[in-house]
N, C-alpha and C positions, 0 to 999 in steps of 0.2 A: 867085090862089094855087091851085095845082093840088094835088089830093089823089091819093095812091097807094092802089090797092086793097090790102086786107090780104093778107098772105102767109100762106096756111094753114099753111105749114111753120114759121112763126115764132109760132104760137099760144102762149099762155101755158102754160108747163110742158113745151113740146116743144123748147125751145132746148137743144141739147146742152150748152152751157156751164152753163145753169141746172140741168139735170139732174145734171151732174157735181158742181156745187157742192152741190146738195142731198144727194147720196150722201156726199160728203166731210163735210158737216156732221153727218150722222147717224152716220157712223163715228168722227168726231172732233169732238164737240160743243164749242162755245166754253165756256170756263170750267171744263172738267173736267181733272183731272190725268191725262192720257193715260198718262204715265209709270208711274203707280201701277197703272193697268189693265194695261199691258203686263207689268209685273213680276208681277202676279197671274196673268196668262196663262202666263207662264213657270213659275210655281209649280205651276199646275194640270197643265200638260203634263209637267213633271218628276216630279210625284207619280204620274202615270199610268205613267211609266217604272218607278218603284219598285214599283208595284202589279202590273205585267205581266211585266217582265223579271226573270229570276233574278238575285239579288244575289251569289250565290256559285256557282262551278262544281262539278263532281263531286268535286274534291279539297278543297273547302272554301275555296278562295282567292277573293277578291273579283273580280267581273266589272266591266266598264266601268259598268254601271248603279249600282254601289255609290257612285259619285261623287255621285249625287243623294240617297242615303240620308241622312235627317236634315236635309239642307239645304233640300230642297223644302218640307217641312212647316214648317220654321222660318220660311222666307220667307213662307209663307202666313199664319202666325200673326202675324208682325210687321206685315204688311199689314192684317190684321184690326184690330190696334190703331190703325193709321193711319185706317182707315175709321171706326172708332168716334168718333174726335175730329172728323173732317170731317163726319160725319153729324149731329153734335150741336152744331156750332159756332154755327149761327144761333140755336138755342134758348138756348145758354149766353150769347150776346151780348145776348139780350133786345131791348131797345129801343136797342141799339148804345151803351149807356152804358159798356161796357167792364168792368162789374163782374161779370158772369156770374151766372146763376141756375140752380143745379143742379136745383132742383125742376122747372124747365121741361123738362129733358132726361130726368129719371128715367122718366116713362111710356114714351117712345119706346124707350129702352134696354131696359127690362124687357120690353116687348112683343116687341122683336126677340130678346132672349135667350130668352124662353119659346118663341117660334116656332122658333128654331134647335134648342132642346132637343127639342121635339116631333118636328120633322123628323128629327133625329138618332136618336131612339128608334124611329121608324118604319123608318128605314134599317137600324139595328142589328138590328131584329127579323127582317129578311129577308136580311141580308148574312151569307154564310158564308165570304167570302174576304178581307174587309178589316176593319181596326179603324177604325170610323167615329169621326171626331174631333168631330162637331158637338155632342154633349151637353157635352163639355168646354168647347167654345167658348162655349156659352150660359152656363155657370157663370162662365167668366172674364169675359164681357161684363157680367154682373151685378156681379161683384166690382170691375170697373174703375170703377164709379160712385164708389167711395171715393177714386179718384185723378184724376177727370176735371177738376177745377178747378185742379190743380197746374200750375205753369209747366214749360217744357221742362227747365230746369236741375235742378229738384227731381226730375223724372221720370227723367232720366238718372242721377242719383245713386242714387235708389231702385232703379233697374234693375240697376246695378252691384252693389249690396249684395245684391239678391235673387238674382242669379246665383251669387254666392259663398256665400251662407249657406243658402239653401233646400235644396241638395243635401246639405249636412251634416245639416240637421234631418231630412231624409227618411232618410238612412242611419242616424241614431241611432234614430229611431222604428222603422224596419223591423227593425233588428238587435235592438233591445230587446224588441219584441213578436213577433218571429219571423214577420213578415208576408211571404208569398210573392207574387210577381207574378201578375197575372191578365191574359190576353190575349184574352178573349172580347169581341165587340162588345156595347156597352151597349144593351139593349132593354127593353121594358116589363116583361118578366118579372123584371128585376132589382129592381123595387120590392118583390118578395116578401122580399128580404133587404136592407133599407135600409142596415144597418151595413156589409155587404160592398160594397154599391154605392158608398157614400161613400169607403170605403177605396180601392177601385179608382180612383175619380175623382181623388182627391187624392194618393195615394201609390204605388199598385202597378200602375196600368193603363198602357196603351201611351202615353198622353199625360198624365202626372200634372199636375194643375192646379197643385199647389204649386210646381213648377219652371217649368212652361210659362207661368205668369202673367208671367214676366219678358219673354217675347217680346211679349206684349200691351202691357206697360208701355213697352218700347222703341219699339214702333210709335206709341204715343201721344206719346212724347217727340219723335219725328221729325216727326209731323204738327203739333205745336205750333210748329214752326219754319216759316219761309218756305223751303220746300225748294229752290225755284229760286235763291235767293240764298245758300244754304249748301251747294252741291253739293261744293265742295272740302273744306270742313270735315267734312261728313258722310262723304265717302269716306275721309278720314283717320281718322275714328272707326271706321268699318267695318274698315279695314285693320288698325288697332291692335288691335281686338278679336280679329280672326282671328289675328294674329301672337302676341298674348299667350296666347290659348287654345291654339293648337297648339304654340307654343314652350314654354310652361310645362309642358304635358303631356309633351313630348319630354324635357325636362330631368329631370322627376321619374321618368320611366320608365327613361331610358338613362344618367343620370348619378348619380342618388340611389338607385338600387337598386329602383325600383318594378317593373321588368320581371321581375327574378328572383323577387321576392316574389309576383307575380301568376302566374308559371309554376307555382310551388309550390302556390299556393292553388287554381288551376284544375285541376291534376292531382289534388289532394286531394278536391275536390268534383265533379269531372267536368264542368267548365265549359269551353265552347269559347272559348278566349282569342282566337283569330283572328277569330271572328265578332264578339266584343265590341269588338275594336279596329277592324274594317273594315266589317262589314255590318250590325250592329245589336244592341242589347241589349234591344230590345222595350220600351223605356220607362224602365227603371231598371236599374242594375247589380246584381250580386250584393251581398248585405250580409255576406258571409263575411270580408271584409277591408276595412279603411279604404283600402288602396291602390287599390281599384277606383275611388275618386273621382279618381284621377290620370289616368284614360284620357280620351280625347276622341272615343270611338267614336260612331257614329250612334245616336241615341235612347238614349243612356246617361244623359242628364240630369245629368251631372256639371258642375261649374263650367266646365271647359275645353270640353266639348261645347257648353254654352250660349253661352259667349263666342265660340267660333269660328264656329258656325252663325249667330249673331246678326250677326257681322261680315260673312259672305258675303251675308246678307240685306240689310244696309244698303248694301253695295257694289252689289248688283244693282239696288236701288231707285234709287241715284244714277245708275248707267249708263243705266237706262231713262228717267229723267227728263231726263238730259243729251241723250239721243237725241231726245226731243221738242223740246227747246230748239233743237237743230241743225236739225231738220226744219221747225220753225215751222208754217206752214199746211199743210205736207205730212205732218203727223203721222198722217194717215189711213193712211199706208203701214204703220203698226204695227198696223193693224186685225186681222190674223190672230192677234195676241197680245192686243190690247186689247179686242177684242170678247168673247171668252170671259172675259177678266179683269174685264169690267164687270158680269158676272152670275155670280160665282163659286159662289154657293149653288146656283143652278139647274144649272150645269155639274157641280159636284161630286156633287150628288144623282143626276143622270142617269147619271153615270159609275159610281156605286156600283151602280145598278140594271142598267146595260148589261153590266157585267163579269160579273154572274151569268148573263147570257145568252150572251155571247161565249166565256167560258171553256169550258163544256161543248160548245159548238158548234164551236169551232176546235181546242182541244187534244184530242188523241186519248184521253189518259188523264189527266184533270185531278186524279185522286186521287194521282198521282205527282209533282205539282208544276206548274211553269209551262209545261212542254212543251218541244219542240225550239226552236232559235233561229228557225227559219222560222215556227213556230206563234206564238211570242212576237211576232215582227215583224209578222205578219199581224194579230194581235189589237191591237197598239199602233196600227197604221195605221188600223184601223177606228175606234178611239177618237179618235185625233188628228184625223182627217178629219171625223168627226162633230162633235166639239166645237170645231172651228174654223169649219166651214161653217155649222152651224146657228145659232150666235150671230151670225155675219155676216148671214145672211138675216133673223134676228129683228130686228137693229138697223136694217136697211135698210127692212124692210117692216112691222114690228109696233110696236116701241117701244124706248126707251133702256134700260128695266129688263127683266131676265129675268122669267119667269113667277113664280117664287117671290119674287124681290125686289119685284116689283110687287104681289103679294098681301100681303106684309108691310107695304109702304108704305100700301096701302089700309086695312089694319087700324089702323095708327097714325093715319092721317088721321081715320078714323071715331071713334077713341077719344079724340082730342084735337083737335077741329075748331078752326080759327082760330088754331092755335098755331105756324104757320110753314109750312115746306116739307115736312112729313111726314118721311120718312126720308132725304130728300136734303138734308142741310145743306150749307152752303157756307162756304168760307173761303179765304183767300189762300194761295198757295204754288205756283202754277204757274210755269213758267219765264218766262212773260210778265208775271207779276204779277197775273193775273186771278183771279177767284174760282174755287175748285175745289170742285165738288160731288161727293160720293161716295154 
């Protein structure tokens, strides 16, 4: 028997095929719902559009960027609800007896919620350009514990009722107590006025928890399903929500007299009706007329805004997950979206900090707004390239979790040793039927 000398070019780890497979596995790890990561990446990049590009031109009419207003943040919130379920699934399953034990999931959820709140307060204390959403997310994560053990059907039903009823409750409370909206970032100094802080969080802020909780509930309902097996059904749900939301609003405004009533009310109170309909109400509508609940404008938090943006969120999730099913083992091709989407907290926090640097550096006169089209495009290019390339490099050479996500996971593991997988729970739902960790 003859022996062949070892080929130094075929040493372990140097085989191009092996190297390519390793890179592919790092960018598209087995068992992870890459479609949700890709959808989250879309949400992040779309939110950056609304943060950087002007939503209205000099005449007050909406620009192309207004297409993403309200929809990007809604998608992000629905995906947060999905992640909450997937990250606690192994803890709720316990010894896989199918009964679920909420007490096993409570510590990890509360630690994650507290960490998000603290990070949000830090970012809010330094941000002068953005309404940071993280404090609201932390509150909603904690509240979601009340619904974590419910089945998908119950969650879908509660979500529908929540979307229809909470805007009415908000309108009644705000009109009765004459509460005015507040659009300042939430920071540590807000603890000096806890009453005002809670009012802003739940009723009058840019992302009112009372209505935005519906997005978290919807995401939880979606994640309770085997997403890969219900793509058509979920797409139908998303399309129906969008059609009902936009269609009902159109009927109320154009057939039943809502438009004329709002024109009169907006002229009386000096409200920009075009902005409310197309570019944003900054969290809630005016409480001067009940007809404001008929609009479906971005960040108006009306029933029709919630329904329509929830619909686009679900359809986006389905499209991204369908893409991973079609790509199969080649789902690493989605890495420019899925890499930032796998570490959303780190990317979002870094974006909030970076925009405080890029805005004065790129825009000639940032006090006058977003700058020229060229300045806006340059600033967006800086953010988009940074937050696509850096997560790609991080996943290839450092680890699967982003720095903030890894830090929170380490805290959870140290606080509850031996209780499972830390922050990365698993559950079925990928297109291939494998476990999906978030």
